[in-house]
A tleap script that builds the chain and sets N, CA, C and O, in Angstrom:
source leaprc.protein.ff14SB
mol = sequence {
  NMET SER GLN ALA THR THR ALA ARG GLU LEU
  PHE GLU ASP LEU GLN ALA LEU PRO ALA THR
  GLU ARG GLY LYS PHE PHE LEU LEU LEU GLU
  SER ARG ALA PHE ARG ASP ASP TYR PHE THR
  TYR GLU GLU VAL PHE GLY HIE LEU ALA ASP
  GLU LEU PHE THR VAL GLN GLU ALA ALA GLU
  TYR LEU GLU MET SER VAL PRO ASN PHE ARG
  ARG TYR VAL ARG ARG GLY GLN ILE ALA PRO
  ALA GLN THR VAL GLY ARG ASN GLN MET PHE
  ALA THR ARG PRO LEU LYS ALA LEU LYS ARG
  ALA LEU ASN SER ARG HIE PRO THR VAL ALA
  CGLU
}
set mol.1.N position { -13.536 37.342 -2.961 }
set mol.1.CA position { -13.736 36.065 -3.638 }
set mol.1.C position { -15.193 35.674 -3.470 }
set mol.1.O position { -15.713 35.690 -2.354 }
set mol.2.N position { -15.848 35.329 -4.548 }
set mol.2.CA position { -17.253 34.934 -4.487 }
set mol.2.C position { -17.377 33.507 -3.958 }
set mol.2.O position { -16.396 32.765 -3.898 }
set mol.3.N position { -18.588 33.142 -3.579 }
set mol.3.CA position { -18.833 31.785 -3.081 }
set mol.3.C position { -18.668 30.798 -4.233 }
set mol.3.O position { -19.419 30.845 -5.207 }
set mol.4.N position { -17.690 29.909 -4.121 }
set mol.4.CA position { -17.426 28.921 -5.165 }
set mol.4.C position { -18.315 27.712 -4.943 }
set mol.4.O position { -18.479 27.246 -3.815 }
set mol.5.N position { -18.884 27.212 -6.021 }
set mol.5.CA position { -19.746 26.038 -5.900 }
set mol.5.C position { -19.130 24.820 -6.585 }
set mol.5.O position { -19.573 23.695 -6.354 }
set mol.6.N position { -18.136 25.026 -7.408 }
set mol.6.CA position { -17.481 23.898 -8.063 }
set mol.6.C position { -15.968 24.066 -7.918 }
set mol.6.O position { -15.476 25.151 -7.605 }
set mol.7.N position { -15.258 22.995 -8.148 }
set mol.7.CA position { -13.797 23.046 -8.091 }
set mol.7.C position { -13.253 24.020 -9.121 }
set mol.7.O position { -12.318 24.768 -8.835 }
set mol.8.N position { -13.825 24.018 -10.308 }
set mol.8.CA position { -13.359 24.929 -11.358 }
set mol.8.C position { -13.559 26.384 -10.942 }
set mol.8.O position { -12.671 27.213 -11.143 }
set mol.9.N position { -14.716 26.700 -10.363 }
set mol.9.CA position { -14.964 28.070 -9.932 }
set mol.9.C position { -14.003 28.475 -8.810 }
set mol.9.O position { -13.504 29.600 -8.793 }
set mol.10.N position { -13.749 27.565 -7.884 }
set mol.10.CA position { -12.788 27.837 -6.820 }
set mol.10.C position { -11.410 28.107 -7.413 }
set mol.10.O position { -10.724 29.045 -7.006 }
set mol.11.N position { -11.011 27.284 -8.371 }
set mol.11.CA position { -9.711 27.459 -9.023 }
set mol.11.C position { -9.632 28.824 -9.699 }
set mol.11.O position { -8.623 29.519 -9.580 }
set mol.12.N position { -10.681 29.207 -10.400 }
set mol.12.CA position { -10.696 30.503 -11.079 }
set mol.12.C position { -10.639 31.652 -10.074 }
set mol.12.O position { -9.964 32.656 -10.302 }
set mol.13.N position { -11.358 31.491 -8.956 }
set mol.13.CA position { -11.318 32.517 -7.913 }
set mol.13.C position { -9.912 32.633 -7.320 }
set mol.13.O position { -9.434 33.736 -7.055 }
set mol.14.N position { -9.258 31.495 -7.116 }
set mol.14.CA position { -7.896 31.508 -6.585 }
set mol.14.C position { -6.926 32.183 -7.552 }
set mol.14.O position { -6.023 32.908 -7.134 }
set mol.15.N position { -7.118 31.941 -8.834 }
set mol.15.CA position { -6.257 32.570 -9.829 }
set mol.15.C position { -6.429 34.085 -9.824 }
set mol.15.O position { -5.489 34.821 -10.126 }
set mol.16.N position { -7.621 34.548 -9.483 }
set mol.16.CA position { -7.900 35.986 -9.491 }
set mol.16.C position { -7.300 36.699 -8.282 }
set mol.16.O position { -7.166 37.923 -8.298 }
set mol.17.N position { -6.938 35.962 -7.240 }
set mol.17.CA position { -6.350 36.580 -6.051 }
set mol.17.C position { -4.946 37.106 -6.347 }
set mol.17.O position { -4.235 36.545 -7.181 }
set mol.18.N position { -4.548 38.178 -5.669 }
set mol.18.CA position { -3.154 38.630 -5.780 }
set mol.18.C position { -2.228 37.533 -5.234 }
set mol.18.O position { -2.642 36.724 -4.403 }
set mol.19.N position { -0.999 37.511 -5.697 }
set mol.19.CA position { -0.054 36.461 -5.339 }
set mol.19.C position { 0.139 36.351 -3.822 }
set mol.19.O position { 0.230 35.244 -3.292 }
set mol.20.N position { 0.200 37.476 -3.131 }
set mol.20.CA position { 0.394 37.416 -1.676 }
set mol.20.C position { -0.791 36.762 -0.984 }
set mol.20.O position { -0.607 35.999 -0.035 }
set mol.21.N position { -1.989 37.044 -1.438 }
set mol.21.CA position { -3.182 36.435 -0.844 }
set mol.21.C position { -3.258 34.943 -1.164 }
set mol.21.O position { -3.681 34.145 -0.327 }
set mol.22.N position { -2.847 34.569 -2.378 }
set mol.22.CA position { -2.805 33.134 -2.710 }
set mol.22.C position { -1.845 32.419 -1.777 }
set mol.22.O position { -2.142 31.330 -1.285 }
set mol.23.N position { -0.685 33.034 -1.531 }
set mol.23.CA position { 0.288 32.449 -0.618 }
set mol.23.C position { -0.292 32.257 0.766 }
set mol.23.O position { -0.116 31.202 1.375 }
set mol.24.N position { -0.992 33.282 1.275 }
set mol.24.CA position { -1.627 33.177 2.593 }
set mol.24.C position { -2.668 32.069 2.601 }
set mol.24.O position { -2.776 31.317 3.571 }
set mol.25.N position { -3.432 31.968 1.524 }
set mol.25.CA position { -4.465 30.934 1.438 }
set mol.25.C position { -3.848 29.540 1.551 }
set mol.25.O position { -4.344 28.695 2.296 }
set mol.26.N position { -2.767 29.306 0.811 }
set mol.26.CA position { -2.164 27.974 0.836 }
set mol.26.C position { -1.490 27.677 2.169 }
set mol.26.O position { -1.444 26.522 2.592 }
set mol.27.N position { -0.969 28.696 2.833 }
set mol.27.CA position { -0.428 28.487 4.180 }
set mol.27.C position { -1.542 28.089 5.147 }
set mol.27.O position { -1.366 27.188 5.967 }
set mol.28.N position { -2.691 28.765 5.047 }
set mol.28.CA position { -3.835 28.396 5.878 }
set mol.28.C position { -4.313 26.980 5.560 }
set mol.28.O position { -4.617 26.200 6.462 }
set mol.29.N position { -4.374 26.666 4.296 }
set mol.29.CA position { -4.814 25.338 3.877 }
set mol.29.C position { -3.884 24.266 4.431 }
set mol.29.O position { -4.335 23.245 4.948 }
set mol.30.N position { -2.585 24.508 4.318 }
set mol.30.CA position { -1.600 23.547 4.803 }
set mol.30.C position { -1.697 23.362 6.310 }
set mol.30.O position { -1.632 22.237 6.805 }
set mol.31.N position { -1.851 24.454 7.037 }
set mol.31.CA position { -1.790 24.370 8.496 }
set mol.31.C position { -3.101 23.942 9.150 }
set mol.31.O position { -3.085 23.416 10.263 }
set mol.32.N position { -4.228 24.155 8.486 }
set mol.32.CA position { -5.499 23.899 9.160 }
set mol.32.C position { -6.424 22.890 8.491 }
set mol.32.O position { -7.178 22.201 9.178 }
set mol.33.N position { -6.382 22.792 7.209 }
set mol.33.CA position { -7.411 22.022 6.504 }
set mol.33.C position { -7.339 20.526 6.745 }
set mol.33.O position { -8.379 19.877 6.852 }
set mol.34.N position { -6.149 19.961 6.833 }
set mol.34.CA position { -6.042 18.508 6.885 }
set mol.34.C position { -5.325 18.015 8.136 }
set mol.34.O position { -4.749 16.927 8.127 }
set mol.35.N position { -5.352 18.791 9.198 }
set mol.35.CA position { -4.583 18.406 10.377 }
set mol.35.C position { -5.078 17.121 11.022 }
set mol.35.O position { -4.311 16.469 11.729 }
set mol.36.N position { -6.319 16.735 10.809 }
set mol.36.CA position { -6.836 15.486 11.370 }
set mol.36.C position { -6.662 14.315 10.413 }
set mol.36.O position { -7.131 13.213 10.698 }
set mol.37.N position { -6.003 14.532 9.296 }
set mol.37.CA position { -5.853 13.499 8.282 }
set mol.37.C position { -4.485 12.832 8.298 }
set mol.37.O position { -4.011 12.393 7.250 }
set mol.38.N position { -3.840 12.744 9.449 }
set mol.38.CA position { -2.568 12.047 9.547 }
set mol.38.C position { -2.862 10.587 9.831 }
set mol.38.O position { -3.462 10.254 10.853 }
set mol.39.N position { -2.445 9.727 8.934 }
set mol.39.CA position { -2.731 8.311 9.052 }
set mol.39.C position { -1.455 7.536 9.311 }
set mol.39.O position { -0.376 7.925 8.862 }
set mol.40.N position { -1.584 6.447 10.033 }
set mol.40.CA position { -0.438 5.571 10.244 }
set mol.40.C position { -0.240 4.713 8.996 }
set mol.40.O position { -1.119 4.613 8.140 }
set mol.41.N position { 0.916 4.112 8.921 }
set mol.41.CA position { 1.208 3.197 7.809 }
set mol.41.C position { 0.154 2.089 7.763 }
set mol.41.O position { -0.332 1.729 6.691 }
set mol.42.N position { -0.190 1.557 8.925 }
set mol.42.CA position { -1.177 0.475 8.992 }
set mol.42.C position { -2.542 0.917 8.485 }
set mol.42.O position { -3.222 0.154 7.799 }
set mol.43.N position { -2.950 2.140 8.814 }
set mol.43.CA position { -4.248 2.632 8.372 }
set mol.43.C position { -4.314 2.758 6.848 }
set mol.43.O position { -5.357 2.522 6.238 }
set mol.44.N position { -3.196 3.129 6.254 }
set mol.44.CA position { -3.175 3.326 4.804 }
set mol.44.C position { -2.949 2.020 4.058 }
set mol.44.O position { -3.636 1.746 3.074 }
set mol.45.N position { -1.989 1.203 4.515 }
set mol.45.CA position { -1.593 0.012 3.766 }
set mol.45.C position { -1.920 -1.311 4.451 }
set mol.45.O position { -1.627 -2.374 3.905 }
set mol.46.N position { -2.518 -1.262 5.626 }
set mol.46.CA position { -2.793 -2.476 6.389 }
set mol.46.C position { -3.614 -3.501 5.636 }
set mol.46.O position { -3.405 -4.704 5.795 }
set mol.47.N position { -4.547 -3.039 4.818 }
set mol.47.CA position { -5.400 -3.965 4.074 }
set mol.47.C position { -4.620 -4.775 3.038 }
set mol.47.O position { -5.132 -5.770 2.525 }
set mol.48.N position { -3.396 -4.366 2.725 }
set mol.48.CA position { -2.593 -5.079 1.731 }
set mol.48.C position { -1.727 -6.183 2.344 }
set mol.48.O position { -1.059 -6.922 1.620 }
set mol.49.N position { -1.736 -6.297 3.667 }
set mol.49.CA position { -0.836 -7.238 4.345 }
set mol.49.C position { -1.009 -8.674 3.857 }
set mol.49.O position { -0.029 -9.413 3.772 }
set mol.50.N position { -2.210 -9.072 3.542 }
set mol.50.CA position { -2.459 -10.452 3.117 }
set mol.50.C position { -2.790 -10.564 1.629 }
set mol.50.O position { -3.212 -11.621 1.160 }
set mol.51.N position { -2.598 -9.484 0.898 }
set mol.51.CA position { -2.893 -9.489 -0.534 }
set mol.51.C position { -1.779 -10.171 -1.326 }
set mol.51.O position { -0.631 -10.237 -0.886 }
set mol.52.N position { -2.141 -10.667 -2.480 }
set mol.52.CA position { -1.165 -11.235 -3.406 }
set mol.52.C position { -1.010 -10.281 -4.584 }
set mol.52.O position { -1.974 -9.661 -5.034 }
set mol.53.N position { 0.214 -10.176 -5.072 }
set mol.53.CA position { 0.519 -9.277 -6.172 }
set mol.53.C position { 0.872 -10.071 -7.415 }
set mol.53.O position { 1.518 -11.115 -7.328 }
set mol.54.N position { 0.450 -9.580 -8.573 }
set mol.54.CA position { 0.843 -10.175 -9.838 }
set mol.54.C position { 2.300 -9.821 -10.107 }
set mol.54.O position { 2.885 -9.005 -9.394 }
set mol.55.N position { 2.880 -10.425 -11.120 }
set mol.55.CA position { 4.258 -10.105 -11.499 }
set mol.55.C position { 4.374 -8.610 -11.812 }
set mol.55.O position { 5.316 -7.955 -11.366 }
set mol.56.N position { 3.438 -8.080 -12.561 }
set mol.56.CA position { 3.462 -6.659 -12.931 }
set mol.56.C position { 3.396 -5.775 -11.690 }
set mol.56.O position { 4.166 -4.823 -11.568 }
set mol.57.N position { 2.487 -6.079 -10.773 }
set mol.57.CA position { 2.340 -5.283 -9.556 }
set mol.57.C position { 3.587 -5.380 -8.676 }
set mol.57.O position { 4.041 -4.383 -8.115 }
set mol.58.N position { 4.132 -6.591 -8.563 }
set mol.58.CA position { 5.338 -6.797 -7.754 }
set mol.58.C position { 6.511 -6.012 -8.335 }
set mol.58.O position { 7.255 -5.367 -7.596 }
set mol.59.N position { 6.673 -6.066 -9.642 }
set mol.59.CA position { 7.761 -5.332 -10.297 }
set mol.59.C position { 7.590 -3.831 -10.083 }
set mol.59.O position { 8.560 -3.121 -9.819 }
set mol.60.N position { 6.369 -3.360 -10.198 }
set mol.60.CA position { 6.103 -1.939 -9.988 }
set mol.60.C position { 6.414 -1.545 -8.540 }
set mol.60.O position { 7.014 -0.498 -8.297 }
set mol.61.N position { 6.010 -2.374 -7.587 }
set mol.61.CA position { 6.294 -2.102 -6.180 }
set mol.61.C position { 7.801 -2.026 -5.930 }
set mol.61.O position { 8.269 -1.178 -5.170 }
set mol.62.N position { 8.545 -2.908 -6.568 }
set mol.62.CA position { 9.998 -2.945 -6.396 }
set mol.62.C position { 10.727 -1.927 -7.269 }
set mol.62.O position { 11.949 -1.793 -7.200 }
set mol.63.N position { 9.957 -1.212 -8.092 }
set mol.63.CA position { 10.508 -0.181 -8.977 }
set mol.63.C position { 11.531 -0.761 -9.938 }
set mol.63.O position { 12.644 -0.254 -10.078 }
set mol.64.N position { 11.122 -1.837 -10.592 }
set mol.64.CA position { 11.982 -2.468 -11.593 }
set mol.64.C position { 11.116 -2.963 -12.742 }
set mol.64.O position { 9.890 -2.997 -12.638 }
set mol.65.N position { 11.750 -3.337 -13.815 }
set mol.65.CA position { 11.018 -3.851 -14.968 }
set mol.65.C position { 10.548 -5.283 -14.689 }
set mol.65.O position { 11.088 -5.966 -13.818 }
set mol.66.N position { 9.556 -5.716 -15.425 }
set mol.66.CA position { 9.055 -7.090 -15.286 }
set mol.66.C position { 10.159 -8.101 -15.625 }
set mol.66.O position { 10.327 -9.062 -14.875 }
set mol.67.N position { 10.928 -7.931 -16.728 }
set mol.67.CA position { 11.999 -8.893 -17.005 }
set mol.67.C position { 13.031 -8.965 -15.865 }
set mol.67.O position { 13.504 -10.049 -15.522 }
set mol.68.N position { 13.370 -7.826 -15.290 }
set mol.68.CA position { 14.316 -7.814 -14.181 }
set mol.68.C position { 13.729 -8.567 -12.975 }
set mol.68.O position { 14.427 -9.348 -12.328 }
set mol.69.N position { 12.448 -8.329 -12.679 }
set mol.69.CA position { 11.793 -9.042 -11.576 }
set mol.69.C position { 11.804 -10.551 -11.835 }
set mol.69.O position { 12.060 -11.340 -10.926 }
set mol.70.N position { 11.527 -10.943 -13.070 }
set mol.70.CA position { 11.527 -12.378 -13.395 }
set mol.70.C position { 12.911 -13.003 -13.181 }
set mol.70.O position { 13.009 -14.180 -12.834 }
set mol.71.N position { 13.978 -12.225 -13.385 }
set mol.71.CA position { 15.334 -12.724 -13.100 }
set mol.71.C position { 15.492 -13.037 -11.614 }
set mol.71.O position { 16.091 -14.049 -11.250 }
set mol.72.N position { 14.960 -12.182 -10.769 }
set mol.72.CA position { 15.012 -12.446 -9.326 }
set mol.72.C position { 14.259 -13.733 -8.983 }
set mol.72.O position { 14.692 -14.501 -8.125 }
set mol.73.N position { 13.146 -13.960 -9.648 }
set mol.73.CA position { 12.367 -15.178 -9.405 }
set mol.73.C position { 13.158 -16.399 -9.878 }
set mol.73.O position { 13.243 -17.393 -9.157 }
set mol.74.N position { 13.735 -16.334 -11.075 }
set mol.74.CA position { 14.527 -17.451 -11.612 }
set mol.74.C position { 15.707 -17.793 -10.709 }
set mol.74.O position { 16.040 -18.965 -10.531 }
set mol.75.N position { 16.338 -16.766 -10.139 }
set mol.75.CA position { 17.493 -16.981 -9.256 }
set mol.75.C position { 17.088 -17.463 -7.862 }
set mol.75.O position { 17.945 -17.805 -7.048 }
set mol.76.N position { 15.787 -17.488 -7.592 }
set mol.76.CA position { 15.316 -17.939 -6.286 }
set mol.76.C position { 15.383 -16.882 -5.206 }
set mol.76.O position { 15.279 -17.204 -4.022 }
set mol.77.N position { 15.555 -15.618 -5.590 }
set mol.77.CA position { 15.628 -14.554 -4.598 }
set mol.77.C position { 14.254 -14.184 -4.061 }
set mol.77.O position { 14.136 -13.561 -3.005 }
set mol.78.N position { 13.227 -14.568 -4.787 }
set mol.78.CA position { 11.851 -14.445 -4.320 }
set mol.78.C position { 11.056 -15.549 -5.003 }
set mol.78.O position { 11.294 -15.879 -6.165 }
set mol.79.N position { 10.118 -16.109 -4.269 }
set mol.79.CA position { 9.329 -17.219 -4.807 }
set mol.79.C position { 7.852 -16.839 -4.803 }
set mol.79.O position { 7.392 -16.125 -3.912 }
set mol.80.N position { 7.120 -17.311 -5.790 }
set mol.80.CA position { 5.685 -17.039 -5.795 }
set mol.80.C position { 5.002 -17.737 -4.621 }
set mol.80.O position { 5.355 -18.861 -4.265 }
set mol.81.N position { 4.043 -17.075 -4.037 }
set mol.81.CA position { 3.277 -17.663 -2.940 }
set mol.81.C position { 2.224 -18.609 -3.485 }
set mol.81.O position { 1.785 -19.538 -2.808 }
set mol.82.N position { 1.828 -18.352 -4.727 }
set mol.82.CA position { 0.746 -19.127 -5.323 }
set mol.82.C position { 0.840 -18.991 -6.843 }
set mol.82.O position { 1.310 -17.979 -7.363 }
set mol.83.N position { 0.394 -20.004 -7.524 }
set mol.83.CA position { 0.305 -19.933 -8.980 }
set mol.83.C position { -1.138 -20.190 -9.365 }
set mol.83.O position { -1.727 -21.195 -8.967 }
set mol.84.N position { -1.699 -19.287 -10.132 }
set mol.84.CA position { -3.070 -19.411 -10.604 }
set mol.84.C position { -2.996 -19.558 -12.113 }
set mol.84.O position { -2.745 -18.588 -12.828 }
set mol.85.N position { -3.214 -20.772 -12.593 }
set mol.85.CA position { -3.015 -21.035 -14.019 }
set mol.85.C position { -1.542 -20.851 -14.330 }
set mol.85.O position { -0.687 -21.523 -13.753 }
set mol.86.N position { -1.247 -19.937 -15.246 }
set mol.86.CA position { 0.153 -19.631 -15.577 }
set mol.86.C position { 0.647 -18.377 -14.864 }
set mol.86.O position { 1.784 -17.947 -15.060 }
set mol.87.N position { -0.213 -17.798 -14.041 }
set mol.87.CA position { 0.122 -16.535 -13.375 }
set mol.87.C position { 0.685 -16.779 -11.983 }
set mol.87.O position { 0.071 -17.453 -11.156 }
set mol.88.N position { 1.849 -16.225 -11.743 }
set mol.88.CA position { 2.465 -16.315 -10.429 }
set mol.88.C position { 1.992 -15.137 -9.581 }
set mol.88.O position { 1.891 -14.009 -10.063 }
set mol.89.N position { 1.701 -15.422 -8.305 }
set mol.89.CA position { 1.248 -14.405 -7.368 }
set mol.89.C position { 2.250 -14.342 -6.218 }
set mol.89.O position { 2.745 -15.374 -5.765 }
set mol.90.N position { 2.549 -13.132 -5.749 }
set mol.90.CA position { 3.592 -12.928 -4.755 }
set mol.90.C position { 3.025 -12.286 -3.505 }
set mol.90.O position { 2.232 -11.347 -3.575 }
set mol.91.N position { 3.447 -12.809 -2.347 }
set mol.91.CA position { 2.982 -12.308 -1.058 }
set mol.91.C position { 3.682 -11.002 -0.697 }
set mol.91.O position { 4.786 -10.718 -1.161 }
set mol.92.N position { 3.021 -10.231 0.129 }
set mol.92.CA position { 3.509 -8.913 0.517 }
set mol.92.C position { 4.800 -8.966 1.328 }
set mol.92.O position { 5.737 -8.222 1.041 }
set mol.93.N position { 4.863 -9.829 2.329 }
set mol.93.CA position { 6.030 -9.854 3.223 }
set mol.93.C position { 7.345 -10.127 2.479 }
set mol.93.O position { 8.316 -9.400 2.689 }
set mol.94.N position { 7.407 -11.149 1.618 }
set mol.94.CA position { 8.662 -11.358 0.892 }
set mol.94.C position { 9.013 -10.188 -0.040 }
set mol.94.O position { 10.188 -9.882 -0.243 }
set mol.95.N position { 7.994 -9.545 -0.599 }
set mol.95.CA position { 8.256 -8.377 -1.455 }
set mol.95.C position { 8.851 -7.235 -0.636 }
set mol.95.O position { 9.798 -6.578 -1.069 }
set mol.96.N position { 8.288 -7.005 0.553 }
set mol.96.CA position { 8.827 -5.953 1.419 }
set mol.96.C position { 10.260 -6.277 1.829 }
set mol.96.O position { 11.114 -5.391 1.865 }
set mol.97.N position { 10.523 -7.541 2.137 }
set mol.97.CA position { 11.878 -7.945 2.538 }
set mol.97.C position { 12.865 -7.743 1.397 }
set mol.97.O position { 13.976 -7.258 1.612 }
set mol.98.N position { 12.461 -8.115 0.176 }
set mol.98.CA position { 13.336 -7.927 -0.979 }
set mol.98.C position { 13.573 -6.444 -1.238 }
set mol.98.O position { 14.688 -6.036 -1.565 }
set mol.99.N position { 12.540 -5.651 -1.092 }
set mol.99.CA position { 12.696 -4.207 -1.305 }
set mol.99.C position { 13.675 -3.623 -0.288 }
set mol.99.O position { 14.531 -2.813 -0.643 }
set mol.100.N position { 13.551 -4.031 0.971 }
set mol.100.CA position { 14.491 -3.568 1.999 }
set mol.100.C position { 15.918 -3.973 1.645 }
set mol.100.O position { 16.850 -3.177 1.764 }
set mol.101.N position { 16.076 -5.221 1.207 }
set mol.101.CA position { 17.413 -5.714 0.852 }
set mol.101.C position { 17.991 -4.928 -0.325 }
set mol.101.O position { 19.166 -4.562 -0.318 }
set mol.102.N position { 17.167 -4.674 -1.324 }
set mol.102.CA position { 17.626 -3.918 -2.491 }
set mol.102.C position { 17.986 -2.485 -2.098 }
set mol.102.O position { 18.987 -1.941 -2.565 }
set mol.103.N position { 17.171 -1.882 -1.245 }
set mol.103.CA position { 17.445 -0.494 -0.819 }
set mol.103.C position { 18.689 -0.397 0.042 }
set mol.103.O position { 19.388 0.616 0.010 }
set mol.104.N position { 18.973 -1.437 0.810 }
set mol.104.CA position { 20.166 -1.387 1.656 }
set mol.104.C position { 21.435 -1.522 0.820 }
set mol.104.O position { 22.492 -1.015 1.197 }
set mol.105.N position { 21.325 -2.208 -0.319 }
set mol.105.CA position { 22.483 -2.333 -1.224 }
set mol.105.C position { 22.693 -1.088 -2.045 }
set mol.105.O position { 23.822 -0.765 -2.413 }
set mol.106.N position { 21.603 -0.376 -2.339 }
set mol.106.CA position { 21.652 0.825 -3.175 }
set mol.106.C position { 20.963 1.971 -2.460 }
set mol.106.O position { 19.870 2.376 -2.857 }
set mol.107.N position { 21.588 2.508 -1.398 }
set mol.107.CA position { 20.925 3.617 -0.682 }
set mol.107.C position { 20.765 4.828 -1.581 }
set mol.107.O position { 21.579 5.084 -2.468 }
set mol.108.N position { 19.693 5.567 -1.327 }
set mol.108.CA position { 19.448 6.767 -2.120 }
set mol.108.C position { 20.394 7.867 -1.687 }
set mol.108.O position { 20.868 7.878 -0.551 }
set mol.109.N position { 20.661 8.772 -2.574 }
set mol.109.CA position { 21.561 9.886 -2.285 }
set mol.109.C position { 20.789 10.929 -1.488 }
set mol.109.O position { 19.727 11.378 -1.918 }
set mol.110.N position { 21.308 11.313 -0.344 }
set mol.110.CA position { 20.661 12.353 0.477 }
set mol.110.C position { 20.929 13.717 -0.133 }
set mol.110.O position { 21.996 13.974 -0.689 }
set mol.111.N position { 19.946 14.571 -0.016 }
set mol.111.CA position { 20.101 15.927 -0.567 }
set mol.111.C position { 20.884 16.796 0.379 }
set mol.111.O position { 21.117 17.969 0.091 }
savepdb mol mol.pdb
quit
C-alpha cells in the first residue's frame, strides 16, 4: 500500500487490498486506533444539561412527530420551560424524564 495523503487515496488503497488483509486492517483499527476515545455520557452530552430545546428538537429527541409532541404538551404531560415570542422552549430534564417514562411503557424488543 502506498503512502496515502488524502482520505480518497486511503480508501482506494484499502479497496486494492485482498479481502483478508482488509479484514486484518479493520481489526487493528478497531482494537488500537481509538482506544483512548472512550467518553462518558457527561463528556459527550454534559453541555446540553442546561440547554433549551425547540418543539422540533424535543420531538426529535423523543422520537415522535411534532403533532404528537404537541399533544403531550396540551395534555400537560410536559410543560415549556420558557416561551420566546410564539415559540415554546423545553428543558432537558423534563424531556429526559418523559423519554424514560415512554420507554418504560414501550420497552424495545431484545434480540
